[in-house]
C-alpha positions as CSV (number, residue, x, y, z in Angstrom):
1,M,-7.6,-15.4,-5.3
2,N,-8.8,-18.8,-4.1
3,L,-11.2,-20.6,-6.2
4,S,-12.8,-23.9,-6.7
5,L,-14.0,-25.9,-9.7
6,V,-17.1,-28.3,-9.9
7,I,-17.4,-30.7,-12.8
8,D,-20.5,-33.3,-12.6
9,G,-20.5,-33.2,-9.4
10,I,-17.1,-33.3,-8.2
11,Y,-15.3,-30.5,-6.0
12,S,-11.7,-29.3,-6.6
13,E,-10.1,-28.4,-3.4
14,I,-9.8,-24.3,-2.5
15,C,-7.1,-23.8,-5.0
16,E,-5.2,-20.5,-5.3
17,N,-5.0,-20.7,-9.2
18,S,-6.9,-22.5,-12.3
19,T,-4.5,-24.5,-13.2
20,T,-4.4,-26.3,-9.6
21,A,-8.0,-26.2,-9.3
22,I,-8.6,-28.0,-13.2
23,T,-5.6,-30.1,-13.0
24,F,-7.2,-31.5,-9.9
25,V,-10.6,-32.1,-11.3
26,Y,-9.2,-33.4,-14.5
27,Q,-7.2,-36.0,-12.2
28,R,-9.8,-37.6,-10.2
29,I,-12.4,-38.1,-13.5
30,F,-9.9,-39.5,-15.6
31,F,-7.1,-41.6,-13.1
32,V,-4.9,-40.4,-14.7
33,A,-1.6,-37.9,-13.5
34,T,-1.6,-35.4,-16.9
35,K,-1.7,-32.0,-15.8
36,H,-3.8,-28.6,-17.7
37,A,-2.8,-25.2,-17.9
38,G,-6.1,-23.3,-16.1
39,P,-5.8,-20.2,-18.3
40,L,-5.5,-21.9,-21.6
41,I,-8.4,-24.3,-20.7
42,M,-10.7,-21.6,-19.4
43,G,-10.0,-19.8,-23.2
44,F,-7.6,-16.7,-21.8
45,D,-5.4,-17.4,-24.9
46,Q,-8.9,-16.7,-27.1
47,H,-8.7,-12.3,-28.0
48,I,-12.3,-12.5,-28.1
49,I,-12.3,-13.2,-24.7
50,S,-9.5,-11.2,-23.4
51,D,-10.9,-8.2,-24.9
52,Q,-14.2,-8.9,-23.2
53,L,-12.9,-9.2,-19.9
54,L,-10.7,-5.6,-20.7
55,S,-13.8,-4.0,-22.1
56,D,-14.5,-1.9,-19.4
57,I,-10.8,-1.3,-18.3
58,T,-9.3,1.9,-19.1
59,F,-5.8,0.6,-18.7
60,H,-3.2,-2.7,-18.3
61,P,0.1,-2.9,-18.3
62,F,1.9,-3.9,-21.8
63,S,5.1,-4.7,-23.3
64,F,7.0,-4.5,-26.6
65,K,10.5,-5.3,-27.9
66,L,12.8,-2.6,-28.7
67,D,15.3,-4.6,-30.5
68,K,16.5,-6.9,-27.4
69,L,15.1,-5.0,-24.6
70,N,11.4,-6.3,-23.6
71,L,9.9,-2.8,-22.3
72,L,6.8,-2.9,-20.0
73,I,4.3,0.3,-19.9
74,F,2.5,0.4,-16.3
75,G,1.4,3.5,-16.4
76,I,0.2,6.3,-19.1
77,K,-0.8,9.8,-18.8
78,K,-1.0,12.0,-20.9
79,S,0.0,16.2,-21.5
80,N,0.5,18.6,-24.3
81,N,4.1,18.5,-24.0
82,P,5.8,17.2,-26.9
83,E,9.2,17.2,-25.5
84,W,7.6,14.1,-23.0
85,N,5.7,13.3,-26.8
86,Y,2.5,14.1,-24.8
87,S,3.2,12.5,-21.6
88,R,3.1,13.4,-18.0
89,K,3.6,12.6,-14.5
90,G,2.2,9.3,-13.9
91,Y,3.3,7.8,-16.8
92,K,5.8,4.5,-15.9
93,S,8.0,2.0,-17.6
94,S,11.0,-0.1,-17.1
95,F,13.4,-2.9,-18.9
96,I,16.0,-4.6,-17.5
97,W,20.2,-4.5,-18.5
98,N,23.3,-4.3,-17.6
99,Y,24.7,-1.4,-15.5
100,Q,28.2,-1.2,-14.1
101,K,28.8,-4.6,-15.3
102,S,25.8,-6.4,-13.5
103,R,21.7,-7.1,-14.1
104,A,19.6,-4.2,-13.1
105,L,16.4,-2.6,-13.3
106,F,15.7,0.7,-14.6
107,V,12.3,2.5,-14.0
108,K,11.2,5.6,-15.9
109,K,8.8,8.3,-14.9
110,F,7.8,11.7,-15.3
111,K,7.7,14.0,-12.1
112,N,7.8,17.4,-10.9
113,K,8.5,18.7,-14.9
114,K,11.5,16.7,-14.6
115,A,11.9,13.1,-16.3
116,I,13.1,10.7,-14.1
117,V,15.3,7.4,-14.0
118,R,15.5,5.0,-11.4
119,I,18.2,2.2,-11.6
120,Y,18.1,-0.9,-8.8
121,Q,20.4,-4.1,-8.4
122,A,19.3,-6.4,-5.9
123,T,16.1,-4.5,-5.1
124,Q,18.6,-1.8,-3.9
125,E,18.8,2.0,-6.0
126,V,22.0,2.5,-6.4
127,A,21.2,5.5,-8.9
128,M,19.0,8.1,-9.6
129,F,18.9,10.4,-12.9
130,K,16.9,13.5,-13.5
131,N,16.9,16.2,-16.1
132,T,14.0,18.4,-18.0
133,S,13.7,15.9,-20.9
134,P,14.2,12.2,-21.5
135,N,16.8,12.5,-24.0
136,T,18.7,14.7,-21.7
137,V,18.7,12.5,-18.8
138,W,19.6,9.6,-20.8
139,Q,22.6,11.3,-21.8
140,Q,23.6,11.5,-18.1
141,I,23.6,7.8,-17.9
142,G,25.5,6.5,-20.5
143,I,24.4,3.8,-21.8
144,L,22.5,2.2,-24.8
145,S,23.7,5.6,-26.5
146,Q,22.5,4.0,-30.0
147,Y,18.9,4.8,-28.6
148,T,17.2,8.1,-27.2
149,G,16.0,9.0,-24.2
150,L,12.8,8.8,-25.9
151,E,12.4,5.1,-27.7
152,L,14.1,4.0,-24.0
153,F,11.4,6.0,-22.6
154,G,8.7,4.0,-24.6
155,L,7.1,7.0,-25.4
156,T,8.3,6.7,-29.3
157,H,6.5,2.9,-30.1
158,K,3.5,2.8,-31.8
159,I,1.1,1.0,-29.1
160,T,2.2,3.9,-26.9
161,C,1.3,6.5,-29.0
162,K,-1.9,4.8,-29.6
163,A,-2.2,4.3,-25.9
164,I,-1.7,8.1,-24.8
165,K,-3.8,9.4,-27.8
166,E,-6.8,7.7,-27.0
167,I,-7.1,9.1,-23.0
168,P,-9.9,11.4,-23.4
169,S,-9.2,15.2,-22.6
170,C,-10.4,18.4,-22.9
171,T,-10.4,22.0,-21.4
172,S,-13.0,24.3,-18.9
173,L,-14.6,25.3,-22.2
174,D,-15.8,21.8,-23.0
175,W,-17.4,21.7,-19.5
176,N,-20.4,21.5,-21.3
177,N,-20.2,19.1,-24.1
178,E,-20.4,15.3,-24.6
179,I,-16.5,15.2,-24.9
180,F,-16.7,15.9,-21.2
181,E,-18.6,12.9,-20.3
182,K,-16.6,11.1,-21.7
183,V,-13.4,12.1,-19.7
184,F,-15.7,11.9,-16.6
185,Q,-16.1,8.3,-17.6
186,Y,-12.6,7.2,-18.1
187,H,-11.0,8.6,-14.9
188,L,-13.6,9.3,-11.9
189,K,-17.0,7.6,-12.9
190,R,-15.6,4.3,-11.2
191,R,-14.0,5.3,-8.5
192,L,-17.0,8.0,-7.5
193,S,-20.1,6.6,-5.3
194,S,-23.4,7.7,-7.1
195,N,-24.7,10.0,-4.6
196,I,-21.8,12.3,-5.4
197,N,-23.2,15.4,-7.7
198,W,-19.7,15.9,-8.8
199,C,-20.9,18.2,-12.0
200,E,-22.0,20.4,-9.4
201,F,-18.5,21.1,-8.5
202,F,-18.1,22.0,-11.7
203,I,-20.7,24.5,-12.4
204,S,-20.4,26.0,-9.3
205,W,-16.4,26.5,-10.1
206,S,-17.2,27.9,-13.4
207,K,-19.3,30.6,-11.6
208,Q,-16.7,31.6,-9.1
209,N,-13.0,32.9,-8.8
210,Y,-10.6,30.5,-11.8
211,I,-8.6,29.3,-8.3
212,I,-9.7,26.9,-5.9
213,E,-7.8,24.9,-2.7
214,L,-9.1,21.3,-4.1
215,H,-9.4,19.7,-0.6
216,Q,-12.1,22.4,0.5
217,K,-13.9,22.6,-2.8
218,L,-15.3,19.3,-2.5
219,K,-16.5,19.2,1.0
220,E,-19.3,21.2,-0.4
221,I,-20.2,18.0,-2.7
222,Y,-19.3,15.3,0.3
223,S,-21.4,14.6,3.4
224,K,-19.4,14.8,6.5
225,E,-19.6,11.0,7.2
226,Q,-17.6,10.4,3.5
227,V,-14.0,9.8,3.1
228,I,-12.4,10.1,0.2
229,E,-9.9,7.4,-0.1
230,E,-6.5,7.3,-1.6
231,R,-7.5,6.0,-5.5
232,E,-10.7,8.1,-5.2
233,W,-8.3,11.3,-5.0
234,Q,-5.8,10.0,-7.6
235,A,-8.8,9.7,-9.6
236,W,-10.5,13.3,-9.2
237,K,-6.8,15.0,-9.8
238,A,-6.7,12.9,-12.7
239,L,-10.0,14.1,-14.3
240,L,-8.4,18.1,-13.3
241,N,-5.4,17.5,-15.3
242,H,-7.1,15.8,-18.3
243,S,-10.1,18.5,-18.2
244,G,-8.3,21.7,-18.2
245,C,-7.3,22.3,-14.9
246,T,-3.7,23.1,-13.8
247,E,-2.0,22.4,-10.2
248,I,-0.5,26.3,-9.0
249,T,1.7,26.8,-6.1
250,P,0.3,30.2,-4.7
251,Y,3.6,30.8,-2.8
252,S,7.5,32.0,-3.5
253,K,10.2,30.1,-1.3
254,E,10.1,32.8,1.2
255,Q,6.4,32.5,1.6
256,S,6.5,28.7,1.7
257,D,9.1,28.6,4.3
258,I,6.5,30.9,6.7
259,A,3.5,29.4,5.2
260,I,5.3,25.6,7.0
261,Q,6.5,27.3,9.7
262,D,2.7,28.9,10.6
263,A,1.7,25.0,9.8
264,L,4.1,23.6,12.8
265,D,2.8,26.4,15.1
266,N,-0.3,25.5,14.5
267,N,-0.9,21.4,14.2
268,L,-2.0,18.9,16.4
269,R,1.2,17.2,18.1
270,G,2.7,14.1,17.7
271,P,3.8,11.6,14.9
272,N,0.9,12.6,12.5
273,G,1.7,16.5,12.9
274,T,5.4,18.1,13.5
275,Q,7.3,14.9,11.6
276,R,4.2,15.0,9.1
277,I,4.8,18.5,7.9
278,L,8.3,18.4,7.9
279,S,8.6,15.7,6.3
280,I,7.5,17.3,3.5
281,V,11.0,19.4,3.2
282,A,13.0,16.7,5.2
283,N,15.1,14.8,2.4
284,K,15.5,18.1,0.1
285,F,17.3,20.8,2.2
286,T,20.7,20.0,4.7
287,Y,20.4,20.1,8.4
288,N,21.5,23.7,9.1
289,E,18.8,25.0,6.5
290,I,16.4,23.6,7.9
291,Q,17.2,24.4,12.0
292,A,18.0,28.1,10.4
293,N,15.0,28.6,8.3
294,L,12.2,26.7,10.8
295,K,13.4,26.9,14.1
296,V,13.9,22.9,15.1
297,S,16.1,21.1,17.2
298,T,18.1,18.4,14.9
299,D,16.6,15.6,17.1
300,A,12.6,16.6,15.3
301,I,14.7,16.8,11.7
302,T,15.8,13.0,12.7
303,Y,12.9,11.6,13.1
304,T,11.5,13.3,10.4
305,C,13.7,11.9,7.8
306,R,12.6,8.6,9.3
307,F,9.4,9.1,9.1
308,A,9.9,10.4,5.3
309,Q,11.6,7.5,4.4
310,N,9.5,5.2,6.2
311,Y,5.8,6.8,5.1
312,G,7.0,9.2,2.2
313,P,7.1,13.0,2.0
314,G,3.6,14.2,3.9
315,G,2.1,10.6,4.0
316,H,-0.2,9.3,6.9
317,Q,2.0,7.1,9.8
318,W,0.8,3.9,9.7
319,E,-1.0,2.3,12.5
320,K,1.1,-0.4,14.1
321,P,-0.7,-3.7,15.1
322,I,-1.2,-4.8,18.7
323,I,1.0,-7.7,19.3
324,R,1.1,-9.5,22.3
325,H,3.7,-12.6,23.6
326,E,3.1,-15.6,25.9
327,K,5.5,-15.4,28.4
328,M,5.3,-19.4,28.9
329,D,4.8,-22.1,25.9
330,P,0.6,-22.5,26.3
331,K,1.0,-26.2,26.3
332,K,3.2,-25.8,29.1
333,K,1.0,-23.1,31.1
334,E,-2.6,-25.9,30.8
335,L,-0.1,-28.8,32.0
336,L,0.2,-26.1,35.2
337,E,-3.3,-25.2,35.7
338,K,-4.4,-29.4,35.1
339,F,-2.2,-29.9,38.2
340,F,-4.2,-27.4,40.5
341,Q,-7.1,-28.6,39.8
342,D,-6.2,-32.8,40.7
343,K,-8.0,-33.6,43.5
344,V,-4.7,-35.2,44.9
345,V,-3.3,-31.3,45.0
346,V,-6.6,-29.5,45.9
347,I,-10.1,-30.1,47.9
348,M,-12.8,-29.0,45.9
349,S,-16.0,-27.3,48.1
350,S,-19.1,-28.6,47.6
351,Y,-21.5,-25.6,48.6
352,K,-18.9,-22.2,49.1
353,T,-18.1,-20.6,45.2
354,D,-15.5,-17.6,44.7
355,N,-17.4,-14.0,43.7
356,S,-15.5,-13.1,41.0
357,T,-15.5,-16.4,39.1
358,N,-18.6,-18.3,40.5
359,Q,-16.5,-21.6,40.6
360,P,-16.5,-23.7,43.1
361,V,-13.1,-22.7,45.6
362,H,-10.6,-25.2,46.0
363,Y,-8.2,-25.6,48.9
364,L,-5.1,-26.9,48.6
365,K,-3.2,-29.4,50.6
366,N,0.0,-28.3,51.3
367,T,2.4,-25.4,50.9
368,K,3.8,-23.9,47.6
369,Q,6.9,-25.2,48.1
370,V,5.5,-29.0,48.9
371,L,3.6,-28.0,45.6
372,W,6.4,-27.5,43.8
373,N,8.7,-30.4,45.3
374,K,5.5,-32.9,43.8
375,F,5.1,-31.1,40.4
376,H,9.3,-31.2,40.4
377,E,8.9,-35.1,40.5
378,T,6.4,-35.4,37.8
379,F,7.2,-33.4,35.6
380,P,11.1,-32.8,35.7
381,D,11.6,-31.0,32.5
382,S,9.0,-29.1,32.5
383,V,8.3,-25.3,33.9
384,K,11.5,-23.6,36.5
385,R,9.9,-23.0,40.1
386,T,9.8,-19.2,39.1
387,S,7.2,-19.4,36.5
388,F,5.8,-22.1,38.9
389,M,5.8,-19.7,41.4
390,D,4.1,-17.1,38.9
391,I,1.2,-19.2,37.8
392,Y,0.7,-20.3,41.5
393,E,0.2,-16.8,42.5
394,E,-2.3,-16.1,39.7
395,I,-3.9,-19.0,40.4
396,D,-4.1,-18.3,44.5
397,L,-5.9,-15.5,44.2
398,C,-8.9,-18.0,43.7
399,I,-8.0,-20.8,46.0
400,V,-7.7,-20.7,50.0
401,K,-5.3,-22.4,51.6
402,I,-5.2,-25.0,54.5
């Protein structure tokens, strides 16, 4: 974020933070070298101001002390599972502690009905543990045994409990009540366009079968031109999870193999086709298992594993930027072009022009070998003969030699 400060007609430069901007103006007004902390001058340490700034933000990361540990909570979700202290997938916390005699970052979260702990050292993941509950997964790690897993996940602290409790939720029986409006405002309203009739989505759903395919159902309330962005999609899923809906997988393992095989047979080919579909299961099974069940080559599995590592299982491939490299230093190229415009080297026609460029035709006074000798004598440390001849051929397209 860039900003500028104006006080009594004195402007600061465009600065990256408030501290730099305020210090710049203060020093120009009072001719001193004193520096001031921008957030303090702007009153961000005052609860009245900070509360007002955070009034329409549903969640912001917070931290607290657990003896010597400093726990950071940077994701909050709510469920009906008492073993996870009513948290669920989307809850995330971390702290720094020693692991195998080195400082490490412990990142804790829930996913696929598992409590997961990932341990990082110097930005590299060195270990990963998962189990059905925070307490059991922490027993596998074998450190900080004086605490329970729930405590180390940060789930027993009063601030976390209050944050989880304040997340509005309801059941499908409440879809016509005021509580459902609060759930919508908390999870989805800020991400949704005002012209989307979200109520119609739930009204039509309640009149039909209880099981729906979410993508197809949302197409009924979105126009063809509208695209559901990732954050909006996550907001929809959060609303559904907190309003009595459950994500289900209607396939057994054998049916899932058949469904993936059908998708492989009918998808559009390319990096977002076969590789993207296979990446969903690439890291969960061995080469032999995938090859035996899905009948794909080992090369396809190898490329798919790389795809999953780069873009995530089932992710979209990023568009690579087009990078163009100049073969020659622009300054040297400009020097060559000026040389071929010199009146000592060329004669410019006074009446004839080139049809492609509408520029006057230039007549070279000498052969290319003579020109090279003259250029090399004048600029001995410039380009080599091969580069000179390449530029000569490019320029020669619009030059008539005598």
